C-alpha positions as CSV (number, residue, x, y, z in Angstrom):
1,M,81.0,113.2,120.0
2,A,84.5,112.1,120.7
3,I,87.1,114.5,121.9
4,L,90.4,114.3,120.2
5,K,93.3,114.4,122.6
6,K,96.9,114.9,121.5
7,N,99.2,112.9,123.7
8,A,102.2,112.7,121.3
9,F,105.2,114.9,121.8
10,S,105.7,117.3,118.9
11,R,109.2,118.6,118.3
12,R,109.0,122.1,117.0
13,V,112.7,122.9,116.8
14,P,114.9,121.8,113.9
15,D,116.7,118.5,114.4
16,L,120.4,117.8,114.2
17,V,120.2,116.7,110.5
18,T,118.5,120.0,109.5
19,E,121.0,121.9,111.6
20,E,123.9,120.3,109.8
21,L,122.3,120.6,106.4
22,V,121.9,124.3,107.0
23,A,125.5,124.6,108.2
24,V,126.9,122.9,105.2
25,L,124.7,124.6,102.7
26,S,125.5,128.0,104.1
27,R,129.0,127.7,102.6
28,R,128.0,129.4,99.3
29,T,129.1,126.5,97.2
30,S,127.0,124.0,95.2
31,F,126.9,120.3,96.2
32,E,125.7,117.2,94.6
33,F,123.7,115.1,97.1
34,K,126.5,112.5,97.4
35,Q,129.1,115.2,98.4
36,L,126.6,116.9,100.6
37,F,125.7,113.6,102.4
38,E,129.4,112.7,102.9
39,I,130.1,116.0,104.7
40,L,126.8,115.8,106.6
41,H,127.5,112.2,107.8
42,E,131.1,113.1,108.8
43,N,129.8,116.1,110.8
44,L,127.1,114.1,112.5
45,R,129.6,111.3,113.4
46,A,131.8,114.0,114.9
47,R,128.9,115.1,117.1
48,N,128.1,111.4,117.9
49,A,124.6,111.9,116.4
50,A,124.7,109.6,113.4
51,S,122.7,106.7,114.7
52,G,120.2,104.4,113.0
53,G,122.3,103.3,110.1
54,E,123.8,105.2,107.2
55,E,121.0,104.3,104.7
56,M,118.3,105.6,107.0
57,L,120.3,108.7,107.7
58,R,120.7,109.2,103.9
59,L,116.9,109.0,103.4
60,R,116.2,111.4,106.3
61,A,118.8,113.9,104.9
62,Y,117.3,113.7,101.4
63,E,113.8,114.3,102.8
64,K,115.0,117.3,104.8
65,L,116.9,118.6,101.8
66,Q,113.8,118.4,99.6
67,N,111.8,120.2,102.3
68,L,114.3,123.0,102.3
69,V,114.1,123.1,98.5
70,A,110.3,123.3,98.6
71,R,110.4,126.1,101.2
72,G,112.7,128.1,98.9
73,M,115.8,128.0,101.2
74,V,117.9,125.9,98.8
75,K,118.1,126.2,95.1
76,K,118.3,123.1,93.0
77,T,120.0,123.3,89.6
78,G,120.1,120.0,87.9
79,K,121.7,117.7,90.4
80,K,123.4,120.4,92.4
81,Y,122.1,122.1,95.5
82,K,123.0,125.6,96.7
83,G,121.9,127.2,99.9
84,L,120.4,130.7,100.0
85,P,122.1,132.2,103.1
86,S,119.4,134.8,103.9
87,A,116.7,132.2,103.7
88,L,118.7,129.5,105.6
89,A,119.2,131.8,108.5
90,K,115.5,131.6,109.1
91,A,115.5,127.8,108.9
92,L,116.6,127.2,112.4
93,I,114.2,129.7,114.1
94,P,111.3,127.8,115.7
95,P,107.9,128.5,114.1
96,N,106.5,130.4,117.1
97,A,109.7,132.5,117.2
98,H,109.8,132.1,121.0
99,I,113.2,133.1,122.4
100,P,113.8,132.1,126.0
101,A,114.4,135.0,128.4
102,A,118.0,134.0,129.2
103,A,118.9,133.9,125.5
104,A,117.2,137.3,124.9
105,A,119.1,138.8,127.8
106,R,122.4,137.5,126.4
107,T,121.6,138.9,122.9
108,A,120.7,142.3,124.4
109,A,123.9,142.3,126.5
110,A,126.0,141.4,123.4
111,R,124.4,144.3,121.4
112,T,125.0,146.7,124.2
113,A,128.7,145.6,124.5
114,A,129.1,145.9,120.7
115,A,127.6,149.4,120.7
116,A,129.9,150.5,123.5
117,K,133.0,149.6,121.5
């Protein structure tokens, strides 16, 4: 019996395209895909992360957008897309919800400082 071995690297955190999609869709306005992609492309170019060609990026962005729609984080009405802020906040959390110790400490310190004010 053969033993299956997984050698491939699996990226569990959201990628830059998803991060930018979530950021743009969190604005509480509706976008057609063309508008949404123009904003997304401009933001990725500003971050120097728009590589691989515009058409390939358009396909990746559309696929990611459809995944967000399927997961109930974005509402599609006709040709317009509108993000649901409460659901989009969860989109960037890794599936295992692991928060590194340093980040957890910073969050706890920020809460303590806010409570002290």
